[in-house]
C-alpha positions, 0 to 999 in steps of 0.5 A: 500500500502506498504512503499518502502524500501530505496535502498543501492547503491554501487557507487565506482571507479574501475580499469579494473581488479576490484580493488578500491584502492592500497594495502595500501588503497590509491586511488590517482591513479584514475584521475578526468578528466575534462569531468568526473568531470563536469558530476559527480559534476552535477549528483552525487554531494553528493558523494564528501567530504564536504570540497571539495565542494567550489573548485568544485563549489558544492553549497548545494548538493542535490540528492537521498542520505541522508546517507553514509556507510564507513568501517574503512579503508575508513574513516581513510584517513579523520581522519589522516588529522583531518577531523572527518566528511568527508561527513557532508552533509549526515548522516554518519555511520562508521563500526568498532569494534576498533573505540570509539563512535563518538563525532560528532553528524553527524557520528555514529560508528557501531560495530555490524553486518553490514547486520543486521544494513543495513536491519534495516536502509532500513526500516527507513524513508529517502532517498537512502543509499550510500555504499562508501567502502571499499572492506571488507564492500562491501563484507559483504553487497553485498547481500544487494546491490540494485544498483551498479554504477561503475566508470570504469577507463582504468587502470589495477592495478595488485593487491589492494583492491578488489571491494568486498572481500568475499568468492566465491558466484556469485551475478548477476546484470543487466546492466541498463545504460552506459556512456563513456567519451572521457578521457576513463572512462566508467560509468556503472549502474547495478541493482541487478538481482533476482536469477534464479528460480530452473526451469531456472537453470534446463533448463540451465544445459544441456548447461553447461553439454555440455561443454559450459558456458553462455559466450560461452567459453568452460566449465571448 
């Protein structure tokens, strides 16, 4: 029997128009409403920075993850306030070609190809891997994302850091769960969907040729 690979899970907050941060990288415009906070601290405690655990009532966070991936821009806010290990309860990997090697034993700076690194990491023993952000790293790793969990806020930002920054290439995900909160946030769970087979694509082609898309709008 083969060994199951670890999953890469992109768990992230987003606006309705697909931005995970402001143009300057800040994300403090995303509120943490009490009803959402109670759910996330109970179900996703590992995704809160270690230093925030006491005030959130998180004790010994457990869950599916044992590693977190960050881009340089996602890691920088912690560095600016002198925190070199923001998720000390997890094994941390920061992807950067400009940062020096980390002196913190719980954090590794990775200068190589993120895709090759994640494929190798998935083959190691361990729990699932949390992709924390940001948009550039998520764009590079999108083909490797096994699950996508979006905290969709009722906010339209207009511009900012996109959920995944990459050239156009449609990646399908299958909706596996939703939860709506009274404060307006919707938690959406998706699993990566396999690419359609050539036969399925051929079957769908006449519909598109007739000028109608899969969403029922006129084709363009």
